[in-house]
MDTraj code that builds the backbone (N, CA, C; nanometers):
import mdtraj as md
import numpy as np

residues = "UNK UNK UNK UNK UNK UNK UNK UNK UNK UNK UNK UNK UNK UNK UNK UNK UNK UNK UNK UNK UNK UNK UNK UNK UNK UNK UNK UNK UNK UNK UNK UNK UNK UNK UNK UNK UNK UNK UNK UNK UNK UNK UNK UNK UNK UNK UNK UNK UNK UNK UNK UNK UNK UNK UNK UNK UNK UNK UNK UNK UNK UNK UNK UNK UNK UNK UNK UNK UNK UNK UNK UNK UNK UNK UNK UNK UNK UNK UNK UNK UNK UNK UNK UNK UNK UNK UNK UNK UNK UNK UNK UNK UNK UNK UNK UNK UNK UNK UNK UNK UNK UNK UNK UNK UNK UNK UNK UNK UNK UNK UNK UNK UNK UNK UNK UNK UNK UNK UNK UNK UNK UNK UNK UNK UNK UNK UNK UNK UNK UNK UNK UNK UNK UNK UNK UNK UNK UNK UNK UNK UNK UNK UNK".split()
xyz = np.array([
    [6.2381, 7.9373, 11.1532],
    [6.2375, 7.8482, 11.0382],
    [6.3803, 7.8012, 11.0139],
    [6.3994, 7.6728, 10.9949],
    [6.5329, 7.6195, 10.9695],
    [6.5729, 7.6486, 10.8260],
    [6.7034, 7.6368, 10.7977],
    [6.7518, 7.6578, 10.6613],
    [6.6879, 7.5579, 10.5666],
    [6.6771, 7.4319, 10.6119],
    [6.6161, 7.3284, 10.5275],
    [6.4706, 7.3644, 10.4968],
    [6.3964, 7.4106, 10.5970],
    [6.2574, 7.4501, 10.5764],
    [6.2502, 7.5711, 10.4842],
    [6.3404, 7.6654, 10.5045],
    [6.3427, 7.7844, 10.4192],
    [6.3680, 7.7452, 10.2744],
    [6.4599, 7.6521, 10.2522],
    [6.4866, 7.6064, 10.1160],
    [6.3636, 7.5397, 10.0576],
    [6.3007, 7.4545, 10.1365],
    [6.1850, 7.3803, 10.0878],
    [6.0703, 7.4735, 10.0513],
    [6.0517, 7.5794, 10.1261],
    [5.9412, 7.6714, 10.0999],
    [5.9799, 7.7827, 10.0044],
    [6.1078, 7.7966, 9.9763],
    [6.1529, 7.9032, 9.8882],
    [6.1671, 8.0363, 9.9590],
    [6.1502, 8.0381, 10.0915],
    [6.1528, 8.1636, 10.1665],
    [6.2888, 8.2306, 10.1636],
    [6.3965, 8.1550, 10.1485],
    [6.5300, 8.2131, 10.1532],
    [6.5799, 8.2550, 10.0147],
    [6.5011, 8.2311, 9.9106],
    [6.5442, 8.2670, 9.7756],
    [6.5520, 8.4176, 9.7587],
    [6.6453, 8.4608, 9.6759],
    [6.6487, 8.5990, 9.6368],
    [6.7366, 8.6913, 9.7176],
    [6.7866, 8.6492, 9.8315],
    [6.8743, 8.7354, 9.9105],
    [7.0188, 8.6940, 9.8864],
    [7.0687, 8.7282, 9.7695],
    [7.2026, 8.6886, 9.7274],
    [7.3111, 8.7382, 9.8216],
    [7.2830, 8.8417, 9.8977],
    [7.3828, 8.8986, 9.9880],
    [7.3877, 8.8284, 10.1233],
    [7.2978, 8.7353, 10.1459],
    [7.2993, 8.6565, 10.2689],
    [7.3891, 8.5348, 10.2499],
    [7.4847, 8.5116, 10.3408],
    [7.5732, 8.3951, 10.3275],
    [7.4990, 8.2618, 10.3251],
    [7.3778, 8.2573, 10.3775],
    [7.3021, 8.1321, 10.3793],
    [7.2021, 8.1209, 10.2645],
    [7.2047, 8.2149, 10.1720],
    [7.1120, 8.2129, 10.0589],
    [7.1377, 8.0891, 9.9719],
    [7.0361, 8.0058, 9.9479],
    [7.0549, 7.8871, 9.8643],
    [7.1012, 7.9208, 9.7227],
    [7.0526, 8.0309, 9.6670],
    [7.0956, 8.0714, 9.5332],
    [7.2448, 8.1008, 9.5323],
    [7.2912, 8.1703, 9.6331],
    [7.4343, 8.2026, 9.6445],
    [7.5176, 8.0750, 9.6558],
    [7.4694, 7.9806, 9.7346],
    [7.5413, 7.8544, 9.7516],
    [7.5466, 7.7765, 9.6206],
    [7.4371, 7.7768, 9.5451],
    [7.4361, 7.7083, 9.4159],
    [7.5294, 7.7777, 9.3169],
    [7.5287, 7.9111, 9.3159],
    [7.6187, 7.9846, 9.2263],
    [7.7648, 7.9553, 9.2581],
    [7.7970, 7.9369, 9.3866],
    [7.9335, 7.8986, 9.4242],
    [7.9724, 7.7668, 9.3583],
    [7.8789, 7.6736, 9.3509],
    [7.9090, 7.5420, 9.2944],
    [7.9131, 7.5441, 9.1422],
    [7.8192, 7.6123, 9.0782],
    [7.8138, 7.6071, 8.9318],
    [7.9020, 7.7119, 8.8654],
    [7.9590, 7.8029, 8.9438],
    [8.0393, 7.9106, 8.8872],
    [8.1867, 7.8791, 8.8712],
    [8.2272, 7.7544, 8.8859],
    [8.3692, 7.7213, 8.8740],
    [8.4052, 7.6876, 8.7297],
    [8.5324, 7.7042, 8.6955],
    [8.5754, 7.6719, 8.5591],
    [8.5571, 7.5242, 8.5289],
    [8.5787, 7.4385, 8.6293],
    [8.5675, 7.2942, 8.6041],
    [8.4222, 7.2550, 8.5811],
    [8.3298, 7.3169, 8.6529],
    [8.1880, 7.2891, 8.6302],
    [8.1489, 7.3322, 8.4903],
    [8.1908, 7.4519, 8.4510],
    [8.1585, 7.5022, 8.3178],
    [8.2140, 7.4100, 8.2095],
    [8.3370, 7.3644, 8.2279],
    [8.3977, 7.2756, 8.1284],
    [8.3282, 7.1399, 8.1249],
    [8.2972, 7.0840, 8.2408],
    [8.2306, 6.9532, 8.2449],
    [8.0927, 6.9611, 8.1798],
    [8.0183, 7.0665, 8.2102],
    [7.8860, 7.0841, 8.1498],
    [7.8993, 7.0959, 7.9982],
    [7.9991, 7.1699, 7.9507],
    [8.0213, 7.1870, 7.8061],
    [8.0520, 7.0535, 7.7396],
    [8.1433, 6.9761, 7.7968],
    [8.1796, 6.8460, 7.7389],
    [8.0570, 6.7547, 7.7348],
    [7.9829, 6.7498, 7.8444],
    [7.8653, 6.6628, 7.8501],
    [7.7538, 6.7119, 7.7576],
    [7.7386, 6.8434, 7.7443],
    [7.6367, 6.8984, 7.6538],
    [7.6712, 6.8671, 7.5090],
    [7.8002, 6.8767, 7.4746],
    [7.8429, 6.8450, 7.3379],
    [7.8140, 6.6992, 7.3035],
    [7.8201, 6.6114, 7.4026],
    [7.7979, 6.4685, 7.3808],
    [7.6505, 6.4289, 7.3924],
    [7.5683, 6.5155, 7.4496],
    [7.4278, 6.4810, 7.4778],
    [7.3566, 6.4350, 7.3509],
    [7.2748, 6.3331, 7.3622],
    [7.2297, 6.2654, 7.4835],
    [7.3176, 6.1460, 7.5233],
    [7.4312, 6.1319, 7.4597],
    [7.5191, 6.0187, 7.4902],
    [7.5882, 6.0378, 7.6245],
    [7.6358, 5.9266, 7.6794],
    [7.7142, 5.9296, 7.8024],
    [7.8611, 5.9535, 7.7683],
    [7.9351, 6.0023, 7.8666],
    [8.0795, 6.0232, 7.8525],
    [8.1466, 5.9554, 7.9709],
    [8.2486, 5.8772, 7.9411],
    [8.3213, 5.8102, 8.0483],
    [8.4116, 5.9092, 8.1203],
    [8.4421, 5.8766, 8.2455],
    [8.5257, 5.9622, 8.3296],
    [8.6579, 5.9948, 8.2595],
    [8.7251, 5.8924, 8.2057],
    [8.8558, 5.9130, 8.1417],
    [8.8457, 6.0075, 8.0225],
    [8.7364, 5.9988, 7.9471],
    [8.7165, 6.0876, 7.8325],
    [8.6911, 6.2305, 7.8791],
    [8.6129, 6.2461, 7.9844],
    [8.5922, 6.3799, 8.0413],
    [8.7259, 6.4409, 8.0809],
    [8.8065, 6.3636, 8.1493],
    [8.9359, 6.4139, 8.1961],
    [9.0260, 6.4508, 8.0784],
    [9.0228, 6.3692, 7.9732],
    [9.1049, 6.3965, 7.8549],
    [9.0606, 6.5266, 7.7868],
    [8.9322, 6.5541, 7.7884],
    [8.8790, 6.6721, 7.7209],
    [8.8805, 6.7972, 7.8074],
    [8.9295, 6.7846, 7.9312],
    [8.9378, 6.8990, 8.0232],
    [9.0833, 6.9175, 8.0669],
    [9.1687, 6.9703, 7.9795],
    [9.3109, 6.9833, 8.0119],
    [9.3336, 7.0590, 8.1426],
    [9.4206, 7.0028, 8.2254],
    [9.4578, 7.0677, 8.3504],
    [9.3793, 7.0214, 8.4712],
    [9.2690, 6.9514, 8.4509],
    [9.1900, 6.9066, 8.5659],
    [9.2544, 6.7815, 8.6252],
    [9.2661, 6.7799, 8.7569],
    [9.3193, 6.6608, 8.8240],
    [9.2069, 6.5584, 8.8388],
    [9.2451, 6.4353, 8.8616],
    [9.1461, 6.3299, 8.8816],
    [9.0575, 6.3631, 9.0016],
    [9.1197, 6.4114, 9.1081],
    [9.0440, 6.4451, 9.2290],
    [8.9458, 6.5591, 9.2032],
    [8.9915, 6.6650, 9.1363],
    [8.9039, 6.7801, 9.1114],
    [8.7881, 6.7416, 9.0200],
    [8.8148, 6.6576, 8.9204],
    [8.7066, 6.6126, 8.8335],
    [8.6070, 6.5279, 8.9124],
    [8.6574, 6.4419, 8.9995],
    [8.5686, 6.3598, 9.0835],
    [8.4808, 6.4468, 9.1724],
    [8.5409, 6.5472, 9.2353],
    [8.4661, 6.6381, 9.3232],
    [8.3603, 6.7145, 9.2426],
    [8.3995, 6.7633, 9.1259],
    [8.3072, 6.8385, 9.0405],
    [8.1891, 6.7518, 8.9984],
    [8.2181, 6.6309, 8.9517],
    [8.1115, 6.5420, 8.9065],
    [8.0218, 6.4981, 9.0220],
    [8.0805, 6.4775, 9.1387],
    [8.0002, 6.4420, 9.2564],
    [7.9019, 6.5549, 9.2886],
    [7.9498, 6.6783, 9.2858],
    [7.8648, 6.7939, 9.3137],
    [7.7533, 6.8062, 9.2098],
    [7.7884, 6.7893, 9.0823],
    [7.6884, 6.7992, 8.9757],
    [7.5848, 6.6879, 8.9859],
    [7.6296, 6.5693, 9.0257],
    [7.5375, 6.4565, 9.0435],
    [7.4460, 6.4820, 9.1627],
    [7.5035, 6.5294, 9.2712],
    [7.4251, 6.5584, 9.3924],
    [7.3176, 6.6623, 9.3643],
    [7.3502, 6.7618, 9.2812],
    [7.2554, 6.8686, 9.2489],
    [7.1539, 6.8275, 9.1417],
    [7.1673, 6.7058, 9.0878],
    [7.0720, 6.6586, 8.9879],
    [7.0985, 6.7093, 8.8479],
    [7.2182, 6.7615, 8.8235],
    [7.2531, 6.8137, 8.6915],
    [7.3134, 6.7063, 8.6019],
    [7.3667, 6.6015, 8.6638],
    [7.4350, 6.4933, 8.5927],
    [7.3891, 6.3605, 8.6518],
    [7.3783, 6.2588, 8.5661],
    [7.3551, 6.1231, 8.6157],
    [7.4844, 6.0444, 8.6007],
    [7.5006, 5.9474, 8.6883],
    [7.6221, 5.8652, 8.6924],
    [7.5801, 5.7194, 8.6810],
    [7.6472, 5.6456, 8.5928],
    [7.6200, 5.5035, 8.5766],
    [7.7515, 5.4278, 8.5846],
    [7.7564, 5.3255, 8.6684],
    [7.8774, 5.2456, 8.6868],
    [7.8557, 5.1091, 8.6232],
    [7.9466, 5.0716, 8.5333],
    [7.9461, 4.9364, 8.4765],
    [8.0232, 4.8468, 8.5715],
    [7.9656, 4.7345, 8.6105],
    [8.0342, 4.6454, 8.7052],
    [8.1414, 4.5610, 8.6367],
    [8.2458, 4.6280, 8.5906],
    [8.3591, 4.5600, 8.5283],
    [8.4801, 4.5798, 8.6175],
    [8.5896, 4.5139, 8.5826],
    [8.7145, 4.5330, 8.6574],
    [8.8167, 4.5903, 8.5604],
    [8.8606, 4.7138, 8.5802],
    [8.8090, 4.8126, 8.6762],
    [8.6708, 4.8630, 8.6322],
    [8.5953, 4.9204, 8.7250],
    [8.4616, 4.9703, 8.6893],
    [8.4709, 5.0830, 8.5865],
    [8.3757, 5.0858, 8.4952],
    [8.3657, 5.1960, 8.3990],
    [8.2535, 5.2872, 8.4468],
    [8.2862, 5.4150, 8.4584],
    [8.1886, 5.5119, 8.5091],
    [8.1514, 5.6067, 8.3955],
    [8.0217, 5.6215, 8.3745],
    [7.9686, 5.7038, 8.2664],
    [7.8853, 5.8174, 8.3251],
    [7.8898, 5.9329, 8.2583],
    [7.8142, 6.0501, 8.3028],
    [7.7326, 6.1047, 8.1864],
    [7.6190, 6.1631, 8.2209],
    [7.5310, 6.2234, 8.1211],
    [7.4572, 6.3394, 8.1874],
    [7.4326, 6.4452, 8.1108],
    [7.3540, 6.5570, 8.1638],
    [7.2077, 6.5174, 8.1772],
    [7.1459, 6.5628, 8.2836],
    [7.0008, 6.5521, 8.2972],
    [6.9393, 6.6686, 8.2189],
    [6.8077, 6.6710, 8.2096],
    [6.7409, 6.7853, 8.1453],
    [6.7753, 6.9146, 8.2186],
    [6.7800, 6.9069, 8.3512],
    [6.8163, 7.0241, 8.4314],
    [6.9586, 7.0689, 8.3983],
    [7.0504, 6.9743, 8.3878],
    [7.1888, 7.0061, 8.3535],
    [7.2012, 7.0645, 8.2142],
    [7.1255, 7.0085, 8.1206],
    [7.1282, 7.0600, 7.9842],
    [7.0770, 7.2035, 7.9796],
    [6.9798, 7.2361, 8.0644],
    [6.9283, 7.3734, 8.0677],
    [7.0325, 7.4713, 8.1220],
    [7.1283, 7.4224, 8.1998],
    [7.2353, 7.5084, 8.2523],
    [7.3362, 7.5446, 8.1441],
    [7.3490, 7.4625, 8.0401],
    [7.4462, 7.4902, 7.9339],
    [7.4158, 7.6216, 7.8639],
    [7.2904, 7.6584, 7.8516],
    [7.2540, 7.7817, 7.7801],
    [7.3127, 7.9052, 7.8491],
    [7.2876, 7.9281, 7.9785],
    [7.3497, 8.0453, 8.0418],
    [7.5017, 8.0343, 8.0528],
    [7.5550, 7.9134, 8.0735],
    [7.7012, 7.9001, 8.0799],
    [7.7646, 7.9315, 7.9448],
    [7.6996, 7.8928, 7.8355],
    [7.7506, 7.9248, 7.7015],
    [7.7528, 8.0760, 7.6808],
    [7.6520, 8.1448, 7.7324],
    [7.6483, 8.2913, 7.7210],
    [7.7634, 8.3543, 7.7988],
    [7.7934, 8.3027, 7.9168],
    [7.9056, 8.3552, 7.9966],
    [8.0378, 8.3279, 7.9248],
    [8.0539, 8.2070, 7.8686],
    [8.1776, 8.1760, 7.7943],
    [8.1932, 8.2686, 7.6741],
    [8.0842, 8.2919, 7.6017],
    [8.0894, 8.3813, 7.4850],
    [8.1266, 8.5228, 7.5276],
    [8.0695, 8.5696, 7.6393],
    [8.1043, 8.7022, 7.6899],
    [8.2529, 8.7083, 7.7230],
    [8.3040, 8.6066, 7.7904],
    [8.4459, 8.6040, 7.8282],
    [8.5346, 8.6060, 7.7043],
    [8.5000, 8.5263, 7.6039],
    [8.5801, 8.5238, 7.4811],
    [8.5764, 8.6584, 7.4100],
    [8.4601, 8.7220, 7.4101],
    [8.4440, 8.8510, 7.3427],
    [8.5222, 8.9621, 7.4132],
    [8.5363, 8.9547, 7.5445],
    [8.5955, 9.0646, 7.6211],
    [8.7333, 9.0344, 7.6798],
    [8.7873, 8.9153, 7.6569],
    [8.9136, 8.8781, 7.7206],
    [9.0291, 8.9698, 7.6816],
    [9.0387, 9.0067, 7.5547],
    [9.1478, 9.0948, 7.5118],
    [9.1400, 9.2296, 7.5833],
    [9.0204, 9.2828, 7.5972],
    [9.0026, 9.4106, 7.6665],
    [9.0397, 9.3983, 7.8144],
    [8.9991, 9.2905, 7.8768],
    [9.0314, 9.2691, 8.0179],
    [9.1814, 9.2501, 8.0365],
    [9.2452, 9.1749, 7.9459],
    [9.3913, 9.1590, 7.9529],
    [9.4615, 9.2942, 7.9406],
    [9.4122, 9.3788, 7.8485],
    [9.4716, 9.5117, 7.8290],
    [9.4568, 9.5954, 7.9562],
    [9.3400, 9.5949, 8.0164],
    [9.3161, 9.6713, 8.1392],
    [9.4009, 9.6172, 8.2538],
    [9.4122, 9.4840, 8.2643],
    [9.4980, 9.4241, 8.3674],
    [9.6423, 9.4698, 8.3521],
    [9.6917, 9.4729, 8.2281],
    [9.8303, 9.5149, 8.2044],
    [9.8508, 9.6599, 8.2475],
    [9.7544, 9.7458, 8.2167],
    [9.7634, 9.8866, 8.2581],
    [9.7639, 9.8969, 8.4100],
    [9.6711, 9.8281, 8.4745],
    [9.6619, 9.8349, 8.6206],
    [9.7824, 9.7715, 8.6887],
    [9.8352, 9.6636, 8.6320],
    [9.9527, 9.5990, 8.6902],
    [10.0770, 9.6876, 8.6811],
    [10.0813, 9.7757, 8.5808],
    [10.1973, 9.8630, 8.5625],
    [10.1898, 9.9896, 8.6477],
    [10.0751, 10.0207, 8.7028],
    [10.0594, 10.1407, 8.7858],
    [10.1315, 10.1227, 8.9184],
    [10.2000, 10.2272, 8.9629],
    [10.2655, 10.2164, 9.0938],
    [10.1632, 10.2251, 9.2067],
    [10.1915, 10.1522, 9.3127],
    [10.1103, 10.1635, 9.4345],
    [10.1470, 10.2944, 9.5025],
    [10.0868, 10.3211, 9.6153],
    [10.1153, 10.4445, 9.6883],
    [10.2617, 10.4524, 9.7308],
    [10.3299, 10.3371, 9.7448],
    [10.4710, 10.3401, 9.7847],
    [10.5647, 10.3476, 9.6636],
    [10.5065, 10.3568, 9.5418],
    [10.5883, 10.3730, 9.4227],
    [10.6270, 10.2432, 9.3549],
    [10.5992, 10.1292, 9.4145],
    [10.6333, 10.0006, 9.3534],
    [10.5261, 9.9622, 9.2519],
    [10.5678, 9.8971, 9.1445],
    [10.4713, 9.8473, 9.0464],
    [10.3894, 9.7371, 9.1118],
    [10.2624, 9.7306, 9.0758],
    [10.1724, 9.6331, 9.1387],
    [10.2066, 9.4909, 9.0979],
    [10.2066, 9.4616, 8.9715],
    [10.2362, 9.3252, 8.9269],
    [10.1407, 9.2245, 8.9866],
    [10.1384, 9.1095, 8.9280],
    [10.0514, 9.0029, 8.9784],
    [10.1224, 8.9266, 9.0872],
    [10.0464, 8.8881, 9.1882],
    [10.1068, 8.8078, 9.2946],
    [10.1148, 8.6637, 9.2487],
    [10.2154, 8.5930, 9.2963],
    [10.2341, 8.4538, 9.2556],
    [10.1771, 8.3606, 9.3561],
])
top = md.Topology()
chain = top.add_chain()
for i, resn in enumerate(residues, 1):
    res = top.add_residue(resn, chain, resSeq=i)
    for name in ("N", "CA", "C"):
        top.add_atom(name, md.element.get_by_symbol(name[0]), res)
traj = md.Trajectory(xyz[None], top)
């Protein structure tokens, strides 16, 4: 059975430990900070559209290229729709689909968990970073 056939029949679902698992591949795409931020911005605006420039303004630190790649992936997966106004320069608008809007619920739960536990994780990181390695040097974060 080919990977495409396995995906179509659902036969490959559920084996998260397999590198070819479709669920694992989807989690790789939706598990990024930029995806989470884009979904949040679009969910906050739903059902209205958001222009590319506004998305970028509301996502501090995202490059134009990374936002383009993220939105392309979300559009390809059917989570976002894209509409281009034929103006000079073209105006590009994005909106969550129903499928995309349904993703905001679990992503919001992950964001809430992160906010609730970030101080504890920072504290644990500081303790672990200060511990000496087997050679006696402090671990510290790599740059």
